[in-house]
N, C-alpha and C positions, 0 to 999 in steps of 0.2 A: 332951613339948610338948603341952598342951592344945588343945583345939579353938581356946577362946577366943585365945590366943596365938598360933596360926598366924593367926586374922582378924585380930588387932593388926599383926603382923607384915608380912602382905600388904597393908593398908591403907595401913600407912607409907610400905611401897613406893611405891604408889600415889602418896601425897602429896608423897613426895621426886623421884621420876619422871616424875610425871604420867601422863595417859596416852598408851601406846605409838604410833607411829603407822607401823614398820615392818611386813614381809610377817614375818617370823617375829620374835617376842618372846623370845628368847633367855636373858635375864634372867629373863624373867616363867617362862616353863618350866621354869628350874633351880628357882625356887623353888617354884614348885609340886611339884616332883618330887621336891625336901628333905623338902617336907612328907609326900609319900606314904613315902619313903623311914623316914621318924622314926616316923610311923602304922602302917605294916605289914611293918615290916621287910625288905620287898623287897629292899631293896639296889639301889633302879632309880638312885643317882645314884653309880655310881663312878668318873666321871672327867667334867667338865665339856666336855671340849675336842672340839667335833665336828668330824668325824662319828664319833670313837671310841664312842658312849654310843648307838648304835643298838639294841644288846643290849638295853642298858636302859631305853628307851624303850618298847622292844616288851613287854616283859613290864611294865613297868608302866603301859603304855596301859589293859591290863583293871582295873589296881585303878583309877586314876583314871576310866576310863565308868563301871563301877561304882557305885565307893564316894565319889565325892571329886568329883563333878560340877557337884553340887548345891550343895554346901559355895562351892569358885569361883566359881558364877554369882551366889550371896548375897552376896559379897563384891567382887563388880563384875569377875571376872576369867576369865569366860566364856572370852573371849577364848582364852585357855589353853590348853583342851581342844582346840579348832580349831587353832591351830598347830603342836600337838604331832603330832596325828593328820597334817598337813599335812606336817609337816619327816618324819613316818616314810614316809605313803604316799606323800605325791610326790617327794620326793628321795632319803631316805634308802634304804627298802628298795627301791625303781626303779634306784639305782646298784647296790646288794648284790645284786639279781636279774640285771642286766645282765654282771655280774662273772661270775657262778655261770654263766649263761646260756653264758657264753663258754668260762669252764672247761671246760665238760661238751661241746661244742664240738670241742674237742682231746682230751678223753678221757671217749667216749659211754658208756662203763660206768657213768658215775655219774649218766646221764640217768635214769632208772627212779628212782632213790632220790632226788635232788633234786625230781621232780615230786610224789613224795609228801610233803613235808618242808611242817612248818608255817610259819610264818611267822617264828617265835623260833627254830626248828631252823636254818633258811636263815644265820641273822643269826651264828648259833654258828658255825654252819659255814665261813662266810664269814672270821668272825676269826680260824678255825685257821688256814686255809691264806695270809691275811695273816703271820700270826707265820709260818707256815711259810717263805714266800718273804722276809721279814726276816730269819729266819736262813739261811736259803740266801746271801741279800746280804752277808751279814757271815762266811759262812766261808770259812776258806781251805783250800785245796785242797794237796794234799802229791803225787800221782800224776801226771806230765809231761803225759799226753794230757787229765786233767782239767784243768790249766793253762790247757792252749793252747785248747781247745775255752773257757773263761769269757774269757781274753783277747781272742777275737775278738770276744765280746759286749760286753766291757767292757774297751779295751782302755788305757783313764787307770787301770786296776788296777796298771798294770804299774809305775806310779811309787811306789805304797802297799802292799800285800800282796805284789806279786811283783816288787820290786827287785832281785832276784839274776839274774834272769832278763834285764836292761835290755841286757846285753852276751853273751848265749848266743845267738849265730848260730844255731846249727839250730832251737832253738823261735820264734823271731824269724821265720824264714826261712816255718814252718808256718804263722804267724799273716798275716804278710802275704799269702800265697797267695788267701786269704778276706776278712783285713781290712787294706787298706793303709794307713789313719792309724792302726796302731803303728806308724810311722816316726817320730812327732810325740815319743813314751814312749822310744825307745830311746836307748844311750849315742851319746856323738858319735862315736867307734870305727863305730860301722854305720850311724851316718847319713853316712858314707862310704864305705860301704860298697859296692860299684858293683852287686854282685848281688843285695843286699837292697832296695837303692834302687828296681832294674829292676823286682823284683819286687812289691812296695807300687805302684810307681808303674802297672805294669801294671793295678792292679787298680782303682786308686782315681787320679784325674791330680793332687788336691791333696794327696796325700801328699809329692809333691814341693817342696811348698813346706817339708819339714822336713828335706829333704837339705842334706847340708852346701854351703856358699859356694861352694867349689872344684868338686864335681860340678856346680854348677849354671849354671858359666860353663864347664866343660871341652865344648869343643864336638862333640869326637869323641862323649862321652858322651851328650850331649843329642838328639844325633843318631838315637844307638840308643835313646832314651828314647822319643822324637819316632814312632821307629817302629812301636812298642807302644800308647803313646798320644797322640796330638796337642797333646790338650787342655791336656798339661802344657809348653806353651810358656809358659804364661800369668804359671808360676813358673822357668822359668830366667832368667838375666842379662838385664839391658836390652839389652847389646849384642847378644844374641842373639835377644830379641825383635824387635829394629828389624833384624832381618838377613833378606831377603826370600829369600834360600834355604831357610832354616832354616822360616818361615812354610811358606813353599810345601809344604815335606816334612810340616807340623804339618797342611795343611790337606786334603792328598792322604791322609793316615790319618783323618783326623775333617773334614768339612767347617763342622761348628762353631765348631772351633777359631778359625775367621776374627774370631768375636766376641772374641775375646783376643787379639789383635794390636793397635797401635798407630793410632792414628788417621791418622798420615799414609798407614799401609800400605792400612786398611781403604777408603783413595781410590785406591788401585791397582788400574786396572781389569781389567789381567792376571788381578790376584789374585781380584779378587770372581768375574769368569768362573769361574774354578778352582775358586774354595767352592762356586760354585753345581752345579759340576760334580759334589762331591764330597759335596751334601746341605744343604749353609746355607742354610737359607729364605731367600729374598727377602725377608721383612721385616725381615732383619736388616741387611743391604745399607744404605750413605746412599742416603736419598731419590734423588737426581740419578740415581743407577741405576737405580731402578725405573721411570726414562721412557726408560732407554735397550731398546731393541726388540730387540737382540742378547741383552742379557742378561735381561730378561723372556722372551724365547722359551728361551733357554735352562732357564731356571729352572721353565717348566712343561714343558717334554721329560721333566724328572725328576719334576713334581709339578704334576698339572692345578691343585690350588689355591692356588698362587703367583699366579693373576689376581689374587684378593683384595687380593694385596696392591702387585700394580701400579697404576701412575699411571690414572689415570682414564681418560685418553687410548686406551688400550686395552683398555679394554671395549666399544668399539664399533669396535675393529678384528676383522674377522669371520676374517681367518686366525689370531692369536691365540686369539679365545674357541674356535673349533672346535676347535686344537691342544691346547687346555685339556682341554676335553670329551672329544676319544681319548684323551687322557691318564688320564682318569679312569676312562674304562668299560675300560678295563684291568685295573681291580681292583673297581669298583664299578660297578652300574646303577641311582644314584641321581639322577644329571643333578642333584645340588645345584651344579655348579661354576657351569651356565647361570646361577645367581642371582645371580653377578657379572657378568651383559653386562648393555648398557646398554639403557636401555626402547625404543630404536630398533630394535635387533637384534632382541628379545625381540617386536616386533610388524613385523619384516621377515617378508614370507610365505614365500618362496623361502629365509632361511635357517635359520627356522624349522623348512620342513618338512624340510630337512638333518639337522637336528639332531634331531629327534623320529624319523628315520628312524634314525640312529645310536642314541639313549637316547630311549627313549618315553617313563620319567619323568620327562623335561627339562618333559615338559607342563606341568607345576607352575607352572613360572614364565614360561610366554610371556603374553603378552597376552590381558586377557577374550574382545576380539575373537576371536584366535583360535583358543581354547579353544570356540568355539562357530560354527567352522570344521570342516564335516564331514569334508575332503580333509586337513587336516591331524590330527586326532583319529582318523581309522580307520589312517595313517599311525604314529602314536604306538603305538595298542593292537596294530597286526601285530606290532610290535616288542615290545612289553609290555603285554600282556593288562590290569595293575594301572593302568597310567595311565588308564584308563577314571575312576576317583576324580576326576580334576583336568579332567575335560570339564564341559562347560555341564550343565546341568539337562536342556534340551530334549534333545541328544544323550546323553544316559544314558538316553533313555526311546526312544532310535533303533533298532529292533529291528537291522538291518543294521551299526550301529557296535559295539551289542552281541556282537551271534554273533559280531562281528571276534574282539571282544576276547574272550570265553570260548575260542573256538576255540584261541588263544596259552594262555591262565589261566583254566581254569574256575572256580575260585573267586574269582581276585582280578576275574575279568569280571562276576560274578553276584552277587559284595558292594557293586559299584558302582552295579550298573544300577538302574533304576527300578521302584519298587512293581510297577507293572502288568508290567513285562515277568518280575518274580519269579514272576508267575501262567502267566507264557506257558510251556505244557505243551513244546512245539517248542527254546523257550529251556534250559528246565532240564535238558531230557535233553539238549542238546548240550553243558552244562557240566558234570552230572556223568559223562560218557562222557570229559569230559578230564578231570576231578577229580573222585573220590567225596564230598569235603569239602564241594564245591560247596551239597550238600544242604540246608546249615547257611541256605543262604539263600534256600531256596524258602518257597514261599509256605506254609501250613499244609496245606491240600489237598493239595497237590504231595507235600508230605513222605508220605501217608498212599497215594501213586499204585504200586502195588507193582512197575510197570515201574520206574517213576524209581528207586525204590528199590533194585531189584535191582542196575540199573544201576552206581547209585552203590555197594553194598557190595562188587560185583564190581572197581571199580577202588579200592576202598579200603575194606580190613574196618571201619576205625576211625567211617567213615559212618553207622554203626549206631546209633550215640549222638543222630542227630540225626531220625530216624526219629518220625515221629507217634505221642504217645502212646497212640492209639486202636490204632490199628495194630500196635502193639505187645503189644496183650493178645491179636492173634490168635497165638496157640500156633504152630497148626501154620505158619502162615505162618513164624514166627522160626525154628521149627526148620529151616526149607526153607533158608535164608539161612546158616543159623550156620554151615556150612563151606565156605563160598564162597572 
């Protein structure tokens, strides 16, 4: 194909299709690549189906860029250059590198080799790995242990590659221990086998869906199943699903089973309270029960955050809100549950004082008025020095408040202190005495104060990285604190 013939071919394409307006001009890219292929013999167009031609695009990229960009611009196809580069650099190569990076995370021994690869080498290695994956996908194993491992990951292959094992109880039991879903593909005989079904359902509740109708209706067997996995009640016979005794058994094994029962039983108050006791979130129950104080209190005793799902009226109930906070504080000290309280409670001096004494971090959710109340803030920082970050600017610059905060948490207190107090030698000395890391927030001048630096490094050797740069030049001093 001569240069002129190519020009005519490309011009004809434009006349027939018009100027492209998509992001990637796939056909035009292929047309340009075909020209490069013919002219250079590089074989840059072995396959027109994206994304299996990245390696060829990368090889052809150099030829296109160096030899034919001018030609393409001459005939009005300059956008082809950009679209090919975009395709490689923004999409194809990124995908390849993501894949290879993940592969190297799993197999670190290849990382050094990968880092030294050129783009073309990366693509060739990528194609090799993809080919190996395809071969692995199509491989048929013969050793029993290999077959079991394969079917744990790909249970559907029991119906295609490994049909002879559909009725092999020994093999199926081993698989079911790690993949209950295998029950979907086993023989009818094994779907009616109590031992196989029980093992599968213990691993995955939805495996019970594939058990025989006979077993799903067998009350004695279903009771045994529910003791292993309460969520399996969803797949029991209709009669069993509507039997309160069976539902109770299910939710006592897993409170979330409440969500699987009939609408009629979901309106049974006794079942609702029992489900809450066994972990069912308050948000899962009927709205009317979220207005029932006994139900709400039961939920909060198990999870303080249940307050977020309770009716609005309880957000203004001091007993409920404080109970929620107490439950939350057993695991966390972030005070987040207090965000759910009403604005009225967030501005109630006596109640807020009680709250911040329990959880200082709850200060972040109190009214702006009380964030500027010294008595409230002092109580909060005394419980948690980090709470100073939520006080008003005025109190963050109050020496007495900041001193109280750093006594509890030197790092947190000084980090939230006003700029003026970060320059206060007495404040900073107290902060680094409690936590050497507080040196990070001292003023530049105090980071060069030898007494403060010594105190900080003695408390935490890592504080050495926050020393003033000028002081670090004092080799004799740095040597003296090295072995603290």
